[in-house]
N, C-alpha and C positions, 0 to 999 in steps of 0.2 A: 097587486095590480093597482091598488088605489094610488100609490105614490107614482107609478108610471103615468096613470091618467092625469094626476095632478101636475106632473112635469110637462106633459103635452099641453095641458090647459094653460099653464103659465107661458109656455113658448108661443102658443096661439095668441094669447092676450098681448104679449110683448110685441109680436109681429103686427097685430092690429093697431095697438097704441102707437107704435113707431111709424106706421104708415099714415096715421092721421095728418101729420105735417105734410107729407108728400102728396096727399090727396088734394091739397089746396082747397079746403072747404068743399070737398066732394065734387070738384070740377074736373078731376082727372080720373078716368075710368079704372085704370089698373090699380092704383093705390086704394081707390074707393072700394073695389072688390075685395082687396086684402083686408081692409078694415071690417067690412060686413062679414066676410067669411071667417076671419080670425076670431071676431067676437062670438059669432054663432058657434063655432067649433069649441071655443074656450068654455062657454057656458054649458054646452052639452056635456063636455068632458067633466066639468065641475059637478054636474048632476050625478055622474057615475062615481065620482070621488065620494060624494056625500052618502052613498050607500054604506060606506065603511068608516070614514073619518068623521068626527064631529065637525060641525060647520065652523066653529071658532078656530079650531086647529087648521082646517083646510084654508080658511080665509087668511089666517096669519101667514101661512106659507105663500099663498097666492099674492097677497099684497106685498109682503116683505121681499120675496125674491123677484117679483115683478118690478118693484121700484129699483132694485139693484140692476137688473138686466136692461130696463128701459134707459137708465142712466148710462150704462155702457154703450148701448146702441146710439144714444144721443151724442156721446163723445166721439164714437167712430164714424157715424154717418153724417151728423150735422155739425160736428166740430164744437159742441157745447161742452165746456170744461167746468166741472163743479169746483167751487171754492172749498176752503178748509172746513167751514161749518157744515156744508153739504156732505162732504166726505165723512165727517164725524157722525152726523146724523144717520147716514146710510150704514155705517159700522154699528151704530146702536141698534138699528133695525135688524141687522143680521144677527147680532148678539141676542136680541129678543127671540128670534125664531129658533136659535140654537137652544136657549134656555127652555123654551116651551117643549121642544122635541126631547131634550135630554132629561128634564126634571118634572114636567107637568104630569099629574096623575090622570088627566083627561086624555093625554096623548098616548095612542097605542105604541108600545115599544116592541 
């Protein structure tokens, strides 16, 4: 269940972060509600994750996958295209999450 909660927390955080731009500095109600609700949901779900997973592992997944997904949303919704160094950096982040999950003794397998 911890990984399901973590996936839901990441999705909620990505939705909230992606809505920040659309909120236009919290002057638009709909996107502003997504930001507040998304972050509240994400942090609540993260507390459930931390019952089982170590905080360092949970945060590595949260941050790494969040970066990748926010970048994809920014590309699709806002037309922001990452350059080659950004893509390489994102690939390194994904590789780091994979290494932690596959090889770290602190990560539950």
